[in-house]
N, C-alpha and C positions, 0 to 999 in steps of 0.2 A: 269377777276379778278373783284368779286363782289363787291360794295359797301356796306358798315350796315347802315341799316336805319336810318335817320336821327330822332334822338328822339324831336328836336324843330320843324322840316316840321308837325311832327304828332300833338303836342300840339297848332302850329298856328292854324291848320284847324279848331282843335276842339273851340278855343276862336273865328274863324270867324263863326262857323255853332251858338255858344251862343248869339252871337251878332247880327247875323240875327233871331234866334228866339225869342230874347227879344226886336227886334225890330216889328217884325211880330206880336208878340202878343199886344204889347201897339198900333199899327193903327190899327189893328182888334178892339179891344176895343173901341177906339173912332169911328170908322166909322159907327159899328153897332150901338154903343150908338145915334149917328147922327141922322142914318135914324130911329129908335125909336121914338125919342125926337122929330124930323122933323114932323112925323105920326102925333103923341098928339099933338103937337102946331098946323096944320092943323085943327085937329079935333073940339082943343077946342079954335080955332079963338085966339091965345094968344101973338101975334106979334112978333112972335120971342124970346119969353121970355124963354120958356122950350127950343129951341135950344140951348140959352147959358147955361142951365142948363146941358144939355146934354154933351156940351163940356169939360164942369168941370166933370161930373160923369165920363164919357168916360176917360180922362185922370186919375182921380183917380182909375179905374178899371184896367186900363193899368199899371199901375205903381204897383198896390197890387198884377198882374199877372206876372209881371217883377219880385217881389221881391220875389214870392213863388218859381218859375222857380232858381231863384240865389242861393235861401237857399236852394231847392232839388241838385242842381252840385255843391257848397262847401261841402253839405256836403257827398256825394257820392265821392267826390274828397279827402276831408278829410279821408275816410273808408277807400279809396284805399290807402291814404302817410300812415295809422296805420299800415297797413298790410305789408309794406317793411322791 
């Protein structure tokens, strides 16, 4: 006999994917800003002051990216829930 698909399992993997995507976007934003600001710090001999600015800038960009992803996700799920 075939078992019916478990809707909770589908939702679980959807949420795990969302969490992974959010974490990946935040980490990539921080790493890329660190690379750019480290280069600028070496270029201008700023004694790692620009590196600190790069960390703050990367965290800010990562949070903005995560916010946009969450807005798109919840807008999509709200539209899906309204169709039912």
